[in-house]
C-alpha positions as CSV (number, residue, x, y, z in Angstrom):
1,M,-26.0,139.8,38.4
2,P,-27.2,137.3,35.7
3,V,-28.9,134.1,36.7
4,D,-26.2,131.9,35.2
5,I,-23.3,133.6,37.1
6,A,-22.7,130.4,39.0
7,I,-22.1,128.5,35.7
8,A,-19.9,131.4,34.5
9,I,-17.8,131.2,37.7
10,Y,-17.4,127.5,37.3
11,Q,-16.6,127.4,33.6
12,N,-14.8,130.6,32.8
13,S,-12.3,131.0,35.5
14,K,-8.9,132.4,34.5
15,M,-7.3,129.3,36.0
16,A,-9.2,127.0,33.7
17,N,-7.6,123.6,33.7
18,T,-9.1,120.4,32.4
19,P,-12.0,119.7,34.7
20,A,-12.1,116.4,36.5
21,K,-14.8,114.0,35.4
22,I,-18.1,114.4,37.3
23,C,-20.0,111.3,38.0
24,S,-23.2,111.1,36.0
25,S,-25.2,109.7,38.8
26,S,-26.0,112.4,41.5
27,Q,-27.2,109.7,43.9
28,Q,-24.0,107.7,43.7
29,V,-21.9,110.8,44.4
30,R,-24.1,111.8,47.3
31,E,-23.9,108.3,48.8
32,A,-20.2,108.3,48.5
33,S,-19.8,111.7,50.0
34,S,-22.1,111.1,52.9
35,S,-20.4,107.8,53.7
36,S,-17.0,109.5,53.8
37,S,-18.1,112.4,56.0
38,T,-20.5,111.2,58.6
39,F,-21.1,113.6,61.5
40,H,-22.1,112.6,65.0
41,P,-25.8,113.1,65.8
42,S,-27.1,116.0,67.9
43,L,-26.1,115.9,71.6
44,W,-29.3,117.6,72.6
45,G,-32.2,116.1,70.6
46,N,-35.5,117.5,71.8
47,F,-34.1,118.6,75.2
48,F,-34.9,122.3,74.8
49,L,-38.3,121.6,73.3
50,N,-39.3,120.4,76.8
51,Y,-38.2,123.6,78.5
52,K,-40.8,124.9,81.0
53,P,-40.3,128.5,82.2
54,P,-40.8,129.5,85.8
55,T,-44.2,130.8,86.9
56,A,-45.0,134.3,86.0
57,P,-45.0,135.5,89.7
58,K,-41.6,134.0,90.3
59,R,-40.1,135.6,87.2
60,A,-41.7,139.0,88.0
61,Y,-40.1,138.9,91.5
62,M,-36.7,138.1,90.0
63,K,-37.0,141.1,87.6
64,E,-38.2,143.4,90.3
65,R,-35.3,142.4,92.6
66,A,-32.9,142.9,89.8
67,E,-34.1,146.4,89.2
68,V,-33.6,147.3,92.9
69,L,-30.1,145.9,92.8
70,K,-29.3,147.8,89.6
71,E,-30.0,151.1,91.4
72,E,-27.8,150.1,94.4
73,V,-24.9,149.3,92.1
74,R,-25.5,152.6,90.1
75,K,-25.0,154.5,93.4
76,L,-21.8,152.7,94.0
77,I,-20.6,153.6,90.5
78,K,-21.4,157.2,90.8
79,G,-19.6,157.4,94.1
80,S,-16.3,156.1,92.7
81,S,-13.5,158.7,92.3
82,E,-10.2,157.0,93.1
83,V,-8.4,155.8,90.0
84,S,-7.5,152.3,91.3
85,K,-11.1,151.7,92.5
86,I,-12.6,152.9,89.2
87,V,-10.4,150.5,87.3
88,D,-11.2,147.6,89.5
89,L,-14.9,148.3,89.6
90,V,-15.4,148.7,85.8
91,I,-13.3,145.6,85.0
92,T,-15.4,143.7,87.6
93,L,-18.7,144.9,86.1
94,Q,-17.5,143.9,82.6
95,R,-16.4,140.5,83.6
96,L,-19.7,139.9,85.4
97,G,-21.7,141.0,82.4
98,L,-23.3,144.0,84.1
99,D,-21.6,146.8,82.2
100,S,-24.4,147.2,79.5
101,Y,-26.7,148.5,82.2
102,Y,-24.4,151.4,83.1
103,E,-23.0,152.6,79.7
104,T,-23.5,156.3,80.5
105,E,-21.9,156.1,83.9
106,I,-19.0,153.9,82.7
107,H,-18.4,156.2,79.8
108,E,-18.0,159.1,82.3
109,L,-15.7,157.1,84.5
110,L,-13.5,156.1,81.5
111,H,-13.3,159.7,80.4
112,T,-12.2,160.7,83.8
113,L,-9.7,157.9,83.9
114,Y,-8.2,158.9,80.6
115,N,-7.7,162.5,81.6
116,T,-6.5,161.8,85.2
117,D,-2.9,161.4,86.3
118,Y,-1.9,158.0,87.5
119,N,1.0,156.3,89.2
120,D,3.4,155.5,86.4
121,K,5.7,153.7,88.9
122,D,3.2,151.0,89.6
123,L,3.3,148.4,86.8
124,N,0.2,146.6,88.0
125,Q,-2.0,149.8,88.0
126,A,-0.5,151.0,84.7
127,S,-1.3,147.6,83.1
128,L,-4.9,147.6,84.4
129,R,-5.5,151.2,83.3
130,F,-4.0,150.5,79.8
131,Y,-6.1,147.4,79.5
132,L,-9.3,149.0,80.5
133,L,-8.9,152.1,78.3
134,R,-7.8,150.2,75.2
135,Q,-10.5,147.6,75.7
136,N,-13.0,150.4,75.5
137,G,-11.6,152.0,72.4
138,Y,-9.2,154.6,73.9
139,D,-6.0,154.8,71.8
140,V,-3.6,155.1,74.7
141,S,0.1,154.8,74.0
142,S,2.0,151.7,74.8
143,D,5.1,153.8,75.5
144,I,4.0,153.9,79.2
145,F,5.6,150.5,79.6
146,V,9.1,151.7,78.6
147,H,9.5,153.0,82.2
148,F,9.2,149.4,83.5
149,K,12.2,147.9,81.7
150,D,15.7,147.6,83.3
151,E,19.1,148.1,81.6
152,K,19.0,144.6,80.2
153,G,15.6,145.2,78.5
154,N,13.6,143.0,80.9
155,F,10.4,144.2,82.5
156,V,10.6,144.8,86.2
157,A,7.8,142.8,87.8
158,D,8.0,141.8,91.4
159,D,4.9,139.7,91.7
160,T,2.7,137.3,89.6
161,T,-0.3,139.6,89.6
162,S,1.6,142.4,88.0
163,L,2.9,139.9,85.4
164,L,-0.6,138.6,84.7
165,N,-2.0,142.1,84.2
166,L,0.8,143.1,82.0
167,Y,0.3,139.9,80.0
168,N,-3.4,140.7,79.5
169,A,-2.7,144.3,78.6
170,A,-0.1,143.3,76.0
171,Y,-2.7,141.4,74.0
172,L,-4.4,144.7,73.1
173,K,-1.6,145.4,70.6
174,T,-1.6,146.9,67.2
175,H,1.1,146.8,64.5
176,G,4.0,148.9,65.7
177,D,3.5,148.2,69.4
178,K,6.9,146.5,69.6
179,I,7.1,146.9,73.3
180,L,3.8,144.9,73.7
181,D,5.2,142.2,71.5
182,E,8.2,142.1,73.9
183,A,5.8,142.1,76.9
184,T,3.9,139.2,75.5
185,E,7.0,137.1,75.1
186,F,8.4,138.1,78.5
187,T,5.3,137.6,80.5
188,T,4.4,134.3,78.8
189,R,7.8,132.8,79.6
190,R,7.7,134.0,83.2
191,L,4.1,133.0,83.9
192,K,4.7,129.5,82.5
193,S,7.8,129.1,84.7
194,E,5.9,130.3,87.8
195,L,2.7,128.4,87.2
196,E,3.8,125.2,88.9
197,H,4.6,127.1,92.1
198,L,1.2,128.9,92.3
199,K,-1.8,128.0,94.3
200,P,-5.5,128.6,93.5
201,P,-7.2,130.9,92.7
202,L,-4.2,132.7,91.2
203,A,-2.9,129.5,89.6
204,D,-6.3,129.0,87.9
205,E,-6.3,132.6,86.7
206,V,-2.8,132.3,85.2
207,S,-3.6,129.0,83.6
208,L,-6.7,130.4,82.0
209,A,-4.9,133.5,80.8
210,L,-2.1,131.4,79.1
211,E,-4.8,129.5,77.3
212,T,-6.9,132.6,76.4
213,P,-5.9,136.2,77.3
214,L,-8.7,138.2,79.0
215,F,-9.5,140.4,76.1
216,R,-10.0,137.5,73.7
217,R,-12.4,135.6,75.9
218,V,-16.1,135.3,74.9
219,R,-17.8,137.7,77.2
220,I,-20.8,135.7,78.2
221,L,-18.7,132.6,78.9
222,E,-16.3,134.7,80.9
223,T,-19.3,135.9,82.9
224,R,-20.4,132.4,83.6
225,N,-16.9,131.3,84.7
226,Y,-16.1,134.5,86.7
227,I,-19.3,134.7,88.9
228,P,-18.1,131.8,91.2
229,V,-14.6,133.2,91.2
230,Y,-15.9,136.6,92.3
231,E,-18.0,135.0,95.0
232,T,-14.8,133.7,96.7
233,K,-13.1,137.1,96.8
234,A,-12.9,138.8,100.2
235,T,-13.3,142.2,98.5
236,R,-16.6,141.2,96.8
237,N,-19.6,143.6,96.9
238,E,-22.7,141.6,97.9
239,A,-25.1,143.8,95.8
240,I,-22.9,143.3,92.7
241,L,-22.7,139.6,93.3
242,E,-26.4,139.1,93.8
243,L,-27.2,141.2,90.7
244,A,-24.7,139.2,88.7
245,K,-26.3,135.9,89.7
246,L,-29.8,137.1,89.2
247,N,-29.0,138.7,85.9
248,F,-27.4,135.6,84.6
249,T,-30.3,133.4,85.7
250,L,-32.7,135.7,83.8
251,L,-30.5,135.5,80.8
252,Q,-30.6,131.7,81.0
253,L,-34.4,131.8,81.0
254,L,-34.4,134.0,77.9
255,Y,-31.8,131.8,76.1
256,C,-33.8,128.7,76.8
257,E,-37.0,130.3,75.4
258,E,-35.0,131.1,72.3
259,L,-33.6,127.6,72.0
260,K,-37.1,126.1,72.3
261,H,-38.2,128.3,69.4
262,V,-35.2,127.6,67.1
263,T,-35.2,123.9,67.9
264,Q,-38.9,123.7,66.9
265,W,-38.0,125.7,63.7
266,W,-35.1,123.3,62.9
267,K,-37.3,120.2,63.4
268,E,-39.8,121.7,60.9
269,L,-37.0,122.4,58.4
270,N,-35.6,118.9,58.8
271,D,-38.9,117.2,58.5
272,E,-39.8,119.1,55.3
273,S,-36.3,118.8,53.7
274,N,-34.8,115.5,54.9
275,L,-31.5,116.9,55.9
276,S,-30.1,113.8,57.5
277,F,-26.7,114.3,55.7
278,T,-26.0,117.7,57.4
279,R,-24.6,118.5,60.8
280,D,-27.4,118.6,63.4
281,R,-26.0,121.5,65.5
282,I,-28.9,124.0,66.1
283,V,-28.0,124.3,69.8
284,E,-24.3,124.8,69.1
285,I,-25.2,127.5,66.5
286,H,-27.3,129.4,69.1
287,F,-24.4,129.0,71.6
288,W,-22.0,130.4,69.1
289,M,-24.2,133.4,68.1
290,T,-24.9,134.1,71.8
291,G,-21.2,134.6,72.3
292,G,-21.3,137.4,69.7
293,C,-24.3,139.2,71.0
294,S,-25.3,138.1,74.5
295,E,-27.3,141.0,75.9
296,P,-31.1,140.6,76.5
297,H,-32.0,143.3,74.0
298,Y,-30.4,141.3,71.2
299,S,-32.8,138.4,71.4
300,L,-34.2,138.9,67.9
301,S,-30.7,139.1,66.6
302,R,-29.8,135.8,68.1
303,I,-32.9,134.1,66.7
304,I,-32.4,135.5,63.2
305,L,-28.7,134.7,63.3
306,T,-29.3,131.1,64.5
307,K,-31.7,130.4,61.6
308,M,-29.5,132.0,58.9
309,V,-26.3,130.4,60.2
310,E,-28.1,127.0,60.1
311,F,-28.7,127.7,56.4
312,I,-25.0,128.6,55.9
313,A,-24.0,125.3,57.6
314,I,-26.4,123.3,55.4
315,L,-25.0,124.9,52.3
316,D,-21.5,124.3,53.5
317,D,-22.3,120.6,53.9
318,M,-23.9,120.4,50.5
319,F,-21.1,122.1,48.6
320,D,-18.3,120.5,50.6
321,T,-19.3,116.9,51.1
322,Y,-22.7,115.8,49.9
323,S,-23.9,117.3,46.6
324,T,-22.6,116.9,43.0
325,T,-21.1,119.8,41.2
326,D,-24.1,119.9,38.9
327,D,-26.6,120.1,41.8
328,C,-24.5,122.8,43.5
329,I,-24.5,125.0,40.4
330,K,-28.3,124.6,40.1
331,L,-28.7,125.6,43.7
332,A,-26.4,128.6,43.4
333,E,-28.5,129.8,40.4
334,A,-31.7,129.4,42.4
335,I,-30.3,131.4,45.3
336,Y,-29.4,134.1,42.9
337,T,-33.0,134.4,41.7
338,C,-34.6,134.0,45.2
339,N,-37.8,133.0,43.5
340,E,-40.0,129.9,43.9
341,S,-40.0,129.3,40.1
342,A,-36.3,128.3,40.3
343,A,-37.1,125.3,42.4
344,V,-38.2,123.2,39.4
345,T,-34.6,122.8,38.3
346,L,-33.5,121.3,41.7
347,P,-33.4,117.7,42.8
348,K,-36.0,116.8,45.4
349,Y,-33.7,117.1,48.5
350,M,-32.6,120.5,47.4
351,K,-36.0,121.7,46.3
352,D,-37.6,121.2,49.7
353,F,-34.7,122.9,51.4
354,Y,-34.8,125.8,48.9
355,L,-38.5,126.5,49.4
356,Y,-38.1,126.6,53.2
357,F,-35.1,128.8,52.7
358,L,-37.2,131.3,50.8
359,K,-40.0,131.0,53.4
360,A,-37.5,132.0,56.1
361,F,-36.9,135.3,54.4
362,D,-40.6,136.1,54.5
363,S,-40.8,135.2,58.1
364,C,-37.8,137.3,58.9
365,E,-39.5,140.3,57.2
366,D,-42.5,139.7,59.4
367,E,-40.4,139.5,62.6
368,L,-38.6,142.8,61.7
369,G,-41.8,144.8,60.9
370,P,-42.4,147.3,58.2
371,N,-39.6,149.8,59.3
372,K,-36.8,147.2,59.2
373,S,-37.9,144.6,56.7
374,Y,-35.6,146.3,54.1
375,R,-32.7,144.6,55.9
376,V,-33.7,141.2,54.5
377,F,-32.5,142.4,51.1
378,Y,-28.9,142.6,52.5
379,V,-29.3,139.1,53.9
380,K,-30.2,137.8,50.4
381,E,-27.2,139.5,48.9
382,L,-24.9,137.9,51.5
383,F,-26.1,134.4,50.5
384,K,-25.5,135.3,46.8
385,M,-21.9,136.2,47.8
386,L,-21.6,133.0,49.8
387,V,-22.6,130.6,47.0
388,Q,-20.5,132.6,44.5
389,G,-17.5,131.7,46.6
390,N,-18.7,128.1,47.0
391,C,-18.9,127.7,43.3
392,Q,-15.3,128.9,42.9
393,E,-14.1,126.5,45.5
394,I,-15.8,123.5,43.9
395,K,-14.1,124.5,40.7
396,W,-10.8,124.4,42.5
397,R,-11.7,121.0,43.9
398,D,-12.8,119.5,40.6
399,E,-9.7,120.9,38.8
400,H,-7.3,120.0,41.6
401,Y,-6.2,123.6,41.6
402,I,-4.3,125.1,44.5
403,P,-4.2,128.9,44.5
404,K,-0.6,130.2,44.0
405,T,-0.7,132.6,47.0
406,I,-2.5,132.9,50.3
407,E,-4.1,136.2,49.2
408,E,-5.5,134.6,46.0
409,H,-7.1,131.9,48.3
410,L,-8.4,134.4,50.7
411,E,-10.1,136.5,48.0
412,V,-12.5,133.6,47.7
413,S,-12.4,131.8,51.0
414,R,-13.1,134.9,53.2
415,K,-16.6,134.8,51.7
416,T,-17.2,131.1,52.2
417,V,-16.1,130.7,55.9
418,G,-19.3,132.5,56.9
419,A,-17.7,135.3,59.0
420,I,-18.8,138.2,56.8
421,E,-22.3,136.8,56.7
422,V,-22.5,136.2,60.4
423,A,-21.2,139.7,61.3
424,C,-23.6,141.4,58.9
425,I,-26.6,139.4,59.8
426,S,-26.1,140.1,63.5
427,F,-27.1,143.7,62.8
428,V,-30.3,142.8,61.0
429,G,-32.2,142.3,64.3
430,M,-30.7,145.2,66.2
431,G,-32.3,148.6,67.0
432,D,-32.8,151.8,65.2
433,H,-29.2,152.9,65.6
434,I,-28.4,150.5,62.8
435,T,-29.5,152.1,59.5
436,K,-29.4,151.5,55.8
437,G,-26.2,153.4,55.8
438,T,-24.7,150.9,58.2
439,F,-25.4,148.0,55.8
440,D,-24.1,150.0,52.8
441,W,-20.9,150.7,54.7
442,I,-20.5,147.1,55.8
443,F,-20.9,146.0,52.2
444,T,-17.8,148.0,51.2
445,H,-16.0,145.4,53.3
446,P,-14.1,147.7,55.7
447,E,-10.8,146.6,57.0
448,I,-12.1,145.4,60.4
449,L,-14.5,143.1,58.6
450,K,-11.9,141.9,56.2
451,S,-9.5,141.1,59.0
452,F,-12.2,139.2,60.9
453,A,-12.9,137.1,57.9
454,T,-9.2,136.4,57.4
455,L,-8.9,135.4,61.1
456,S,-11.9,133.1,60.8
457,R,-10.7,131.4,57.6
458,L,-7.2,130.8,58.9
459,S,-8.5,129.6,62.3
460,N,-10.9,127.2,60.7
461,D,-8.3,125.8,58.3
462,I,-5.8,125.0,61.0
463,V,-8.2,122.7,62.9
464,S,-10.2,121.3,59.9
465,T,-7.5,120.7,57.2
466,K,-6.6,117.1,58.2
467,R,-10.3,116.0,58.4
468,E,-11.3,117.7,55.2
469,Q,-8.4,116.4,53.2
470,T,-9.4,112.8,53.9
471,G,-12.2,113.3,51.3
472,D,-12.4,115.1,48.0
473,H,-12.0,118.7,49.1
474,H,-10.5,121.9,47.7
475,A,-7.1,122.9,49.0
476,S,-7.1,124.9,52.3
477,T,-4.9,127.9,53.1
478,I,-2.5,125.4,54.7
479,Q,-1.9,123.5,51.5
480,C,-1.7,126.8,49.6
481,Y,1.1,128.1,51.9
482,M,2.9,124.7,51.7
483,L,2.9,125.0,47.9
484,Q,3.8,128.7,47.9
485,H,6.8,128.3,50.2
486,G,7.8,124.7,50.0
487,T,7.2,124.0,53.7
488,T,5.9,121.1,55.8
489,M,2.3,121.2,57.2
490,Q,3.7,121.9,60.7
491,D,5.7,124.9,59.5
492,A,2.7,126.1,57.5
493,C,0.5,125.9,60.5
494,S,3.0,127.9,62.6
495,K,3.0,130.6,59.9
496,I,-0.8,130.7,59.7
497,K,-0.9,131.2,63.4
498,E,1.3,134.3,63.0
499,L,-1.0,135.6,60.3
500,I,-3.9,135.1,62.8
501,E,-2.1,137.3,65.3
502,D,-1.6,139.9,62.6
503,S,-5.4,139.8,62.0
504,W,-6.0,140.5,65.6
505,K,-3.6,143.5,65.4
506,D,-5.4,144.7,62.2
507,M,-8.7,144.6,64.0
508,M,-7.4,146.4,67.1
509,N,-6.0,149.1,64.9
510,E,-9.5,149.7,63.4
511,Y,-11.1,149.2,66.8
512,L,-9.0,152.1,68.3
513,T,-9.8,154.4,65.4
514,P,-11.9,157.3,66.9
515,A,-15.6,157.1,65.8
516,D,-18.1,159.9,66.3
517,D,-21.2,157.8,65.6
518,Q,-22.8,155.1,67.7
519,Q,-23.3,152.7,64.8
520,T,-19.6,152.5,63.9
521,T,-18.8,151.8,67.5
522,V,-21.4,149.1,67.7
523,V,-20.2,147.5,64.5
524,A,-16.6,147.4,65.6
525,R,-17.4,146.0,69.1
526,T,-19.7,143.3,67.6
527,I,-17.1,142.2,65.1
528,I,-14.5,141.9,67.9
529,D,-17.0,139.9,69.9
530,F,-17.5,137.4,67.1
531,A,-13.7,137.2,66.6
532,R,-13.6,136.0,70.3
533,T,-16.1,133.3,69.5
534,V,-14.0,132.1,66.5
535,D,-11.0,131.9,68.8
536,Y,-13.0,129.8,71.3
537,M,-14.7,127.5,68.8
538,Y,-11.4,126.7,67.0
539,K,-9.1,126.8,70.0
540,Q,-8.2,123.1,70.0
541,S,-10.4,121.6,67.3
542,D,-13.5,122.2,65.2
543,S,-15.9,122.5,68.2
544,F,-18.8,123.0,65.9
545,T,-18.4,119.8,63.9
546,V,-17.1,117.8,66.9
547,S,-19.3,119.4,69.5
548,H,-18.6,117.1,72.5
549,I,-15.7,119.5,73.2
550,I,-18.1,122.3,74.2
551,K,-21.0,120.3,75.6
552,D,-20.1,121.1,79.3
553,M,-19.8,124.8,78.5
554,I,-23.2,124.7,76.7
555,S,-24.7,123.1,79.8
556,A,-23.1,125.7,82.0
557,L,-24.4,128.5,79.9
558,Y,-28.0,127.3,79.5
559,I,-28.8,124.8,82.2
560,D,-26.6,124.7,85.2
561,P,-27.6,127.0,88.1
562,V,-25.1,129.7,88.7
């Protein structure tokens, strides 16, 4: 693409109205923007810079003990043959974050489960089996639940546990699963009515499910929360419990080492670039990225992701609230060239940032090594796509233009929410099963990626619209829908939530499509994992911008002993 594409996007759009006047003084605009959009300071400061790992002998003992326990649990898995016990065991291992150590064994159990007869008169077991198989990509029919409806069309559920498991199963629905839509409505109503009469721990489990169904929970956070719950169960297996605790503690050590590294990196970037106007959220970014790829072998992915998402956040703050239109256009041009020579056109605060931005690509190539350094090319292309969308949005802002339809808005705003970039960059640090063909396929924007980006944009807009519209900001999908349909903001938000549910169904449809190659399966599962993090981060508010909301969970994940 030509270097001046950013200017072309800004000046030659088909919606060209008379542009609003741009203040001639960049400094005046930056001061006005920063004063109208101040962000709270970091909640963590240098906390993780002071992290001190346990002694080498202590860590070695923990790892050795974990290996012994892994083999004990492996024997337990291989000895499982009864359907109900297989279902319970695999769901337990997944909730405790241990399933990645037994992929071969679990695959064999699931294959057996899929091809084995089961009791279709037991709603609880049918729900658990359906949940487990669909969660792992088996396209089992929802028609099995027809047998559990009475003449009035109500589901026959005699106990709260069966209702809860049907509720969780129903959230693995695709378009056309009408009976699962009915199950969701029925179980939600019943569980809410029964909640006040329940006692812990069932009451806690129901309350949590009504907030976030099991399939949509961030896996590593579910692990952190479920370990103490599993410890109270009379049916717990002591080897599984000890391994879960030990495994999580080892993960905490690894995460803290990563946080020490990225916090130091962020301090260097901030010192060189004077980014006091941006959101200081390096810990929250790592927390978010860990939710998408939490396993120990994804350490490099988390580090690369955290750094690149920090750049995405800085660019978002520049384009949205701090920088003038002229400065943004210059920066977009520079990012299109990815060359140091482009820095001469930038104001000082952007120049220093841009040079560090380029240096990060070189460092990334070094971290990946000669066989994988080609992947950085795709990262650069993602940033070009990002700023292209950013330029279109500032054009909307300056011309006070509101897209005429939601789809017109999403054609641009899917790119700028960062979801496509995050999903793609997550594969940069992964193993050899990710190939050049993987990235080429991802860059065709397959439906599962498009649906994830839609979900992310709509979820973000619901919680951030009121805050962003207090300043000079482009119209969100909420305003777009209000204009398109002549509705109130409340009605628009209700409709947007329905569209989010449709996006989940779209993703599930793609997730359940049979895949013969490992890379397609990994891509689909990773995108689903990041969709879960979006649901978590935007559940009640914008937890990234106002990060007090997630401070306790960050502490539980990284610091508090399990």
